[in-house]
C-alpha positions, -999 to 999 in steps of 0.1 A, spaced: -412 -683 293 -401 -699 260 -366 -713 261 -346 -713 228 -320 -739 220 -297 -720 242 -308 -692 266 -297 -656 265 -278 -649 296 -273 -617 317 -246 -614 344 -246 -593 375 -212 -586 391 -198 -559 414 -171 -550 390 -156 -557 356 -120 -552 345 -101 -559 377 -67 -574 368 -69 -597 398 -101 -611 383 -89 -618 348 -108 -651 349 -140 -631 348 -131 -614 316 -122 -647 300 -156 -661 310 -175 -631 297 -156 -630 264 -160 -667 256 -197 -667 266 -205 -635 246 -225 -653 220 -251 -660 248 -240 -635 274 -254 -603 259 -258 -581 289 -236 -574 319 -249 -554 348 -222 -540 371 -214 -512 395 -179 -505 380 -162 -512 347 -125 -502 348 -95 -509 325 -118 -511 295 -90 -510 269 -72 -538 286 -104 -558 291 -127 -550 263 -161 -567 259 -173 -556 224 -199 -583 220 -218 -577 253 -236 -547 265 -223 -534 298 -250 -516 318 -238 -496 348 -259 -494 379 -271 -458 384 -252 -437 410 -282 -436 433 -277 -473 439 -239 -471 443 -238 -482 479 -259 -508 497 -284 -497 523 -272 -498 559 -286 -493 594 -322 -482 598 -327 -476 561 -319 -512 554 -342 -524 582 -370 -503 569 -365 -515 534 -366 -551 545 -403 -547 553 -409 -537 516 -391 -565 498 -379 -600 505 -351 -603 531 -316 -611 518 -283 -615 535 -266 -603 504 -260 -566 497 -294 -548 499 -296 -519 475 -333 -512 482 -367 -519 467 -362 -492 441 -330 -510 429 -349 -543 427 -374 -527 404 -346 -512 383 -328 -545 381 -360 -564 372 -366 -539 344 -331 -543 330 -334 -581 329 -368 -579 312 -355 -553 287 -324 -573 277 -344 -605 272 -323 -626 295 -336 -661 301 -310 -669 327 -289 -648 351 -253 -655 362 -245 -639 396 -208 -635 401 -202 -641 438 -228 -655 461 -240 -622 476 -247 -607 442 -265 -639 430 -288 -634 460 -296 -599 449 -304 -612 414 -325 -640 427 -348 -616 446 -353 -596 415 -358 -626 392 -381 -647 413 -413 -630 401 -400 -633 365 -394 -671 368 -360 -665 354 -334 -690 367 -304 -676 386 -270 -692 389 -247 -684 419 -210 -685 410 -190 -688 442 -153 -681 443 -137 -677 478 -147 -648 501 -184 -654 494 -183 -690 506 -158 -685 535 -154 -652 553 -188 -640 544 -204 -670 561 -192 -656 594 -219 -629 590 -250 -643 606 -274 -625 583 -256 -637 552 -253 -673 565 -289 -676 574 -302 -660 543 -281 -679 518 -289 -712 535 -325 -704 529 -317 -696 492 -297 -726 483 -328 -742 469 -339 -711 451 -309 -711 427 -312 -730 395 -276 -740 400 -245 -732 420 -209 -731 406 -180 -736 429 -143 -736 420 -128 -760 446 -137 -793 462 -140 -779 497 -167 -756 485 -187 -784 469 -183 -805 501 -196 -777 522 -227 -773 500 -234 -810 501 -231 -810 539 -257 -782 539 -281 -805 522 -279 -791 487 -288 -815 459 -254 -825 443 -270 -823 408 -274 -785 412 -237 -781 420 -210 -778 394 -174 -780 404 -158 -759 377 -124 -743 385 -117 -710 367 -88 -726 349 -60 -709 331 -53 -704 294 -29 -733 296 -24 -740 259 -19 -703 251 6 -698 279 25 -730 272 28 -720 236 46 -686 242 67 -694 273 95 -714 256 104 -685 233 103 -660 261 124 -682 283 149 -688 255 153 -650 249 156 -643 286 182 -670 293 202 -668 261 239 -666 270 232 -674 307 250 -707 313 247 -703 351 210 -705 353 210 -737 373 230 -721 401 206 -692 405 170 -702 414 145 -675 407 114 -676 429 83 -656 420 54 -644 441 23 -629 424 -6 -616 445 -19 -589 467 0 -581 499 -28 -592 522 -32 -614 552 -47 -642 531 -16 -642 508 7 -638 538 37 -624 518 57 -621 551 59 -659 554 71 -661 518 99 -636 526 109 -654 558 109 -687 540 131 -672 512 154 -658 538 160 -693 552 166 -705 516 189 -676 508 212 -685 537 221 -718 519 217 -706 484 229 -670 483 225 -668 445 188 -674 447 164 -645 440 128 -636 449 107 -613 428 74 -601 443 46 -588 420 16 -571 434 6 -545 460 -14 -542 491 -16 -531 527 12 -553 540 38 -542 514 55 -516 536 57 -540 565 74 -565 543 98 -538 530 106 -527 565 113 -563 577 137 -569 548 155 -537 555 163 -549 590 178 -581 578 208 -566 560 219 -557 525 225 -593 513 189 -603 516 176 -569 505 196 -572 473 181 -606 466 144 -595 468 128 -572 443 93 -557 445 81 -552 409 46 -538 415 14 -545 397 16 -563 364 -7 -567 334 -17 -603 326 9 -605 298 36 -592 321 27 -618 346 33 -645 320 66 -629 310 77 -630 347 67 -667 350 86 -675 319 117 -660 335 112 -677 369 120 -712 381 95 -716 410 62 -700 419 58 -696 457 25 -687 475 17 -689 512 -21 -687 512 -38 -691 545 -72 -685 562 -72 -648 571 -83 -635 605 -117 -627 589 -121 -663 577 -113 -654 540 -101 -683 519 -88 -688 484 -110 -705 458 -89 -719 430 -59 -695 427 -56 -687 390 -20 -675 394 -10 -710 404 -28 -724 373 -10 -699 351 24 -708 367 17 -745 360 10 -737 324 44 -720 323 59 -753 335 68 -740 370 69 -762 401 48 -748 429 58 -742 465 26 -734 485 4 -743 514 -23 -770 520 -50 -744 517 -84 -744 500 -83 -751 463 -45 -753 462 -47 -790 472 -67 -795 440 -39 -780 419 -8 -793 435 0 -830 439 26 -831 466 59 -846 454 46 -845 418 44 -809 406 52 -791 438 57 -791 476 31 -780 502 34 -771 538 9 -763 565 -5 -727 568 18 -705 588 48 -730 587 72 -707 569 101 -728 582 89 -758 562 83 -737 532 119 -725 535 130 -761 535 109 -768 504 125 -738 487 159 -750 497 152 -784 482 142 -770 448 169 -743 448 195 -770 450 180 -794 425 175 -781 390 165 -816 376 138 -818 403 125 -784 392 123 -795 356 106 -827 366 80 -809 387 75 -783 360 67 -809 334 41 -825 357 26 -790 363 21 -785 326 7 -820 321 -18 -815 350 -30 -780 340 -39 -789 305 -70 -806 318 -79 -773 334 -75 -751 304 -98 -720 308 -115 -725 275 -126 -760 285 -138 -749 319 -159 -721 304 -176 -745 280 -184 -766 310 -199 -735 327 -219 -729 295 -232 -764 294 -242 -764 330 -262 -732 327 -279 -744 295 -288 -778 308 -300 -765 342 -320 -737 326 -337 -763 304 -343 -786 333 -359 -761 356 -382 -750 327 -391 -785 318 -374 -784 284 -347 -804 266 -312 -790 265 -292 -790 233 -263 -770 220 -269 -750 189 -250 -762 159 
């Protein structure tokens, strides 16, 4: 295969356009001069997340669901085994045809299990595949024996692996993966763009509100799931609210634990209920507006019962760009984002009492909130999403050239 100065890239991903994965749209948009084809099972919210410079190819309905049971077992005798989602030998042929047709010279697999699917199809084509891990695919999914065994066999088949947090890189190195094939590239946040608009939004929101220092506004943004543990956030806030009755908590998002949270609040009395507001799902721009109106971001991430872990929580990065101090847990990639005592306060997973104490500390000290917020912005500027995406581009280009014996260089 002849490699040009920069390779054409195709991506394979289970979905495009999910608001909770806004980082993916940022990547695809910025890489669109090379990323000409995106293969996906679902493309939603197309007006909100347009991709005019890339062709999005939807997987045919006949391959909508992975094979299961005896059909999967039978198919495993026809094509190479994989612990990723198996859509069948017919799908592998279809995927191979798509990659050849679009002229891709490298394939980016979003999430490890889809990178495995791509690697099986691309192996006979000698097209390098890059596995982009995020969280679930390098934590909870490793508890599945088939996935764990298969992906451990495929570490060395990938041209490169991208991880978003230090714990993920450390895990791969412990597995014997060559460090040169691993790139630690957090998703980042559009720090410069957010920091440019937040001051004016904040000024408009708080104009004529001289009592802001007495009312600390906490903000939670995320799905109401076990990994996000919204109940611990609410319990911690309840502890804070007892000493700071003017404090407020706004909770953005939805999920299976929302009703349980509402019910618990309802049993605590009207004072606490009046201090907590559920504001539902927000667009990316609305999230930034909420952050500009908040004083502290709070997130109680923890390992879920299934073993699911965070990667590099983008919402924390966005809050840092909005100059917010962070109250969170010592969990996964959060420890890469928050320097304890510098731009935020961390507690152990499940320790909502300590989280409550941390909230009390910040609720009662406006100057400390300002100090931490300034440090948040200073730190996140090094993780601006545009910079991280260019690092991703360079890694793909350089590794593609390396595995094909060529010399890498960026086009002018």
